[in-house]
N, C-alpha and C positions, 0 to 999 in steps of 0.2 A: 548537587547536581555536577559540579567538577569529575566529582568520583565516576560517579554514571558514563561522562564522557571522558572518563580516561582509561576505564574498564572497556570500550567501545570503544577503543582505539587500540588498546592490545588484543583483541580479537581479530584471530587471525583464524584463515580459512588453512587446515592441507589440502597439498594436492586431490589425498580422493576428494572431500567432499566438494574442493570444484568442478572438478568435473560430473560428481554427481548433480551436484545444482547447476550447472552448466547442462547435462544432456537431458534434467525436468524443465527446464527453460523452453529449451525447443518444443519439448513435448506439448506446454502450454501454449505456447505461443502458434505450435500448429493444429490442436487443438483448436481451440480461439477460431483460425482461417476454416479450417473445412467445418467448422458448427455454422456459417454464415449459407444463407439462402444461394448466394452467386455461388459455390461450390459447388452445388447438385445439378447435376439434368433437370430437375422438374420445378428447380424453382425452392423447394421446399429446406429446411433443415433438418439435418439428420438426425441431431438428436446428440446433447453434451457430447454422452458415457462411447456411443457410436465414432462422434466423432475424436474421442480422446484418445480409445482404441487401435482410428485407423492413424492417428501421426504417431502413436508409443512405437506402433508396428513400425511406420516410415523411417523415424525419426533411430529405433532399436535395429534397422535393414534386417524385419523378421520377414515381414510378408503375407500375416497372419490375418484374412479380412474377413468385416460383417457382411458385405456388399461386394456386386462385383465391380472392380474396377473400370473395367469399359466399359458397362452398364451405365453405373449409378453416377460416375464424378461427372462433372463439365470440364472446359480445356480449362478451368481454372483453379478447379480441385484438382487436378491431372499433373499442374507446372506445379503448385502449392507442394503435391507428395512429392514427386522426383528429387523437388529441392529441400528434403529434410532425406528422404532417401540421401542425396550427396553428402549432405552438411553432418548425418548422423555418421554414414561410413568412410569420411574422411577426421569424424572429432569434430567436436568445435571448436575447440581449441586452435584446430588447424588450421580453421577457419578464419577466429579470430588472429592469430597471427597473419594470415594472409594479410585479409586489409592492413593490419596497423604497418605492414613495410610498403604497403600499397601507400597510407598515409605518411610515411615516414617514419613512425614512429620508432622510439626504440624497446626493446622486449626485456624489461626489468627479469631480475633475479625469478622472482617467484613465477611469473608465467614459464620463463621456461623448466621448472622444475614441473610445473604439471604439463607440458608439453613430454617433460621426460617420463611420466607417467601415463599418461596417453601412447606413446609412440613404445613402451616396453625398452627402453633406454638404458641401458648400464650409468653412462658417464653423460653429463652436459655438455661435456668438448660436442663443440658442430651442431648442435641443434636447431638455430636457428635455417644452418645449410640444407638440414635434414630433413625440416621441414617444404621448403623450398623446391627439393628434390618432392618428397612425397604428392604435391600439387600438381610440376610440370609430368612425372612418369604417370597419373592417376588421368588425368587430361588425356595423357598421348596413347593413354590404352585404350581408353574411353573414346577417342576420337577414332584409329582404325579399329574397334568393335563394331561400331556404327558403321562406319564405311564400307567392312563386313555384313553389315547385316541386311543394307539399303540394297545392296543387289540382288536379294531375295522381296522385301517390302515395298519396295519400290515399283517391283514390274506389279505384287499386287494388290496395294493401295491408291497408284498414284505418289507423284513426289511430293507433293505436302505434306500427308499423313505418311507416307511412307519415308519420308525422313526424319516427321515425328515420332514414327514406331521405334526408329536406331538406337535414333538417340536414346532414348528413353529406358529402351532395354539393356540397352549397352551398361547404360548407369546404373541398372536395378541389379544387371548380370553380377558388374563389377564392386559395387560394395556389398554384395553376396545376399540382396534385400529380397529377391521372387517376387516383386510385384507385375503386373503385364498388364495390358491399356488389349489382349486380342480380344481378352473373354474367358477363353477355356485355357487360358496357361501355354505352353506350345504343343499339347496334345493335336492341333490341327497340322502341325510341323513335324509327326514324331519318326516321320523317315525322313527327312530332308537334312541333308549331309554338312551343306554349309552351315544354318543353323545352328545345327548342332553340335559342330564343333566350331564356332563361334563362343555358343552361351556356355560352353564348357568349357573353351580357355580363357575366357573371360573369371569365370567363379574362380575358377582352380587358383588366377595367376592372383587374385582379390581376398583370394587366402594361404595367400601364402606369407605372407607378410612382407612390408619392403627392408626386413632389418634382413631379408638372405636374398633379396636383389642388390642391392650395396653389397652384400658381398661377394656375389657371383661376379659380378661387374667386377667388382676389385681385382681379384684373385684371379679372375678367366681362367681358371681349370679347378673344375669339380673334387680334385684330387686334396688342392690345396686349401677348399671352406672349410668355413669353422665346423665347432660339433654340433652347434644348434642347426648347421643351417642344411649338415649332413644326416640332420637328427627328423628334420623339417618333410625334404625330402625322400628321403627312406618311407620316412611312416608314409606318407600323405601316398605315393606308389603302394605300395602292401595294402590298405584300406580301401584306393582304388581300381585297382585288383579285384581284391577278394568283394568286395561292396557289388562289381559285374559280376562277376563269376555265380558270387550266389543268389544274386538275383534270378539272374538267366534259370540258371536249373532253379528256383523254386516256383516260379511265372511261367515257365516251358509251354504248359497245353491250358494254362488260364487264358481261356477265348475273354473274357472280361476284361485283360488288359497286352498281353504281347502275344498269347496261343495261336491269333491268325494273322501271326506279322509274319516275314520270311526269315529266317537263317540272319541275313544282315539288318532286317528293322526289330529283331531281337535281341542281336550283341548292339546295338544306336541307343536302342531304349535300355535296354540294363546297365548301359556303363553313365549313361542321360542322369537314372535315377542316381546311381551310385554319385555321380559329383555332384548334385545338386543337394544331397542331404546330409553335404560337406558347407556349407550352410546355405546355400539359397534355396526359396522355397517353389520353385518353376515343377512346372510333374510333363510330361510325354503322355504318362497314362491315368487313367483315371487313381487313385491313390486311395478311394472309399471302397476301393473293390477289389485287392490285392488283400493277397493272402494272407493271416495272421501270424505267420512264419515271417512274410517278407517286412509286414510291420513293425514287428520284431527286430529286425535287422535293422530297419532305418533308424529305430530308436537308438541302437547302438554307435551307428554312423553319426549320428542326427547329436548324441551326448559327447563323441569325441569330440568334433567340430572341424576349424580350421588351425591356424598356427597364430599364434599368442605374432600379436603389431598388425594384425591383419583387420581385414574389414569382416572375418568369420568370427564364429560365436564358438560354443560349449566347451568340453574344458580346456581345449587344444591337443593338437599332435603329440604336440613334446612332452605334457604334463602325463595320457596315455600313454608313450613310450616308455619315459624314467621309471613310471612305476609297473608296468612290464616288465624290464630289464633289471630291474632293484627286485622282483618277484622267480625269476631265474638267475639269480644272481645266487641270492637267497638257497636258494631248492640247490642248486651246483655245491652250495656251500663255500662261496668264496667270501672270501673276508670284506672288499674292494669292491666297490659295482662302477660298471666299466661298459663302455661303448667306443668303438674306433678310436683302440687305443690310450681312448682319454677318459680319467676316472672320472665323477660325478661327485659335488661336492655332498656330505647329511644339509646340509641349506637347502639346498635344492630338491633332493628327494623326501623331507619333513613338509617342504613346501606344496609339493606337487600333491603329497595324502589329504593336505589339509584340504587344498580346492578340491579333490574329487571326494573325500569326504561331505562338503559345505554342500557341494554341487548336487550328490545324490542325496544329502535333508532332504534338501529345499525344493524337489523333485516328487519322490515320496509326497514330503507333507502336504504341499500343492493337490497333488491327486487325489490324495484323503479327502481334502476338504473338499474337491470338485463334487466327490464319490458325494458328498453330501446337499451340494447346492446342486446339480446338473442330474437327469434322468440317461445320459448315456453310459455306455455301457464301461469298465473299465481298461480298456485296452487302447480304448479310442480316445481318452481322461491322457492317460499316460502320455501317449504318441501326440496333445496337446503340449501336455505342457514340458514336455520333454521339448520339441518344435520351439515353445514359447524359450524357453530360459536360452535355453542355444543359439538361439534369433534364426533359423529357420524357415519359416513359413509353411512348412508342408503343412495336410491336413488333412483327416479322415469324412470332413464335410459337416464337421460339427460346431462349429464359430458363430457361423452367421446362427442359431439357436441356443447358442449359451445366453442364460439368464443373465440381465446386469448388473447383478452379482461376480456368476462366474466371468462376465468380461472384465470388472474391474481386474479378479484376482488374475487371470492372465495377464493383464495390460502392464501389471507389475512385476506379474515375472519378465516378462520381456525387457522391464528397465534395468530388473537386479541383472541377467542375462549380461545385459548390455553392459551394465558398469561395473560389478560384481567381480567379475574375475578378477578388473583394474585394478579394482580396491584393494581384494585378496592379493594380489600377488605386491603390491607396493608395500600395506601393514606389513605380511608375513618375511620381505627382506631387508625390513628392516631391526635393527637389535635395540629389546625396552635395554638391553643395560648387563653388563656382566656378570654374575653371581660372583661371588670374594669365597664359596665354601658350595660341596656338591653334596648331597643327600644320597646317603648309603643306598647302594643298589638291594633292590626290592625286586623278590623271583615272582615274577608270575607264570604261569602256566597257558600256552593261549595253543588252540589248534585241536 
């Protein structure tokens, strides 16, 4: 018995494992609450698989739904969902640290290691201060977003419902979740400039990452910010513009999406779809009616996602940027991979390649399995899988019709997408130990 206790006392979870268990616990608690009869407007339980799916979608800030959020859930259910989104977006460790600080408790070294992993920081210096900053910035941005949205929602829905709608959608947008309680996402407001501008801004800010905010505030000038922040802003700008232009061209004459809109409306809707694909599952046009080319474009944007240390998912803009720059440097025959007059380290390149490989492998495997368990066409299944992994929430309309097996697989994919990249980044950034020898070089022909 003594030996067993001794082994248990020595057993310690590493930061990635704590993060995984933390997010898993949030999902489990949320599933129990959403499975209660009080969570639905009909007073009947939704069934545990559906409750688990919805909880996973909320905690993983995805936005895929098996029922219409506005029509099905009661006020209790909607409050549970938005709280899960807020905790999932900030990260459970950030919330736990905030509670500990309020109660006056000390933040232990192990807690700091988990915070470091969750926020994608290189050092542990100033982590508690950073956590306070994250909470302050998040609540401030969400408050401003809710205020702007209220100027449109209050006149339409009245004071009480208008304020509730404003708060809910501001949190959902900044956390890149994509849940809505309007009933048809933002399709009714496809040409509303204020709502489009506010939601777009919240999604973009949520997807940039807190490290970028801090860098810009500290340096004050864009030419003095870090290489990381420059790459994030550069890739974000390129992807937003490219996504908008391509969606506009492809869907220009599609009467089922933007074909009947004015020129301004087409540009606004195209910009909105480009923004939400990275990675918030709102939509202002019917995604089920977009052309297959547009669907494939959105799959690419969803796969890339947002930026490290943000509320967004995907492989991240910097990962894609590093891969692209490495490819260009190789084609040019350059010995070093560099951007903004700074060399990119070999470990960063290896990590980026590993993340892309693992992510692609997972998406292909899940899509393949779903072709066996589901009756839908492959493009829709690939779209759904990528949306789940990248925690986007866009769907071609197949989510409610998935089998219980399919829903379970997609829920697990959302969970891996939210936790996996963090775990991979932590594991790959740690050296297992330097070898005291090197193998002889072997020649392999590639290409």
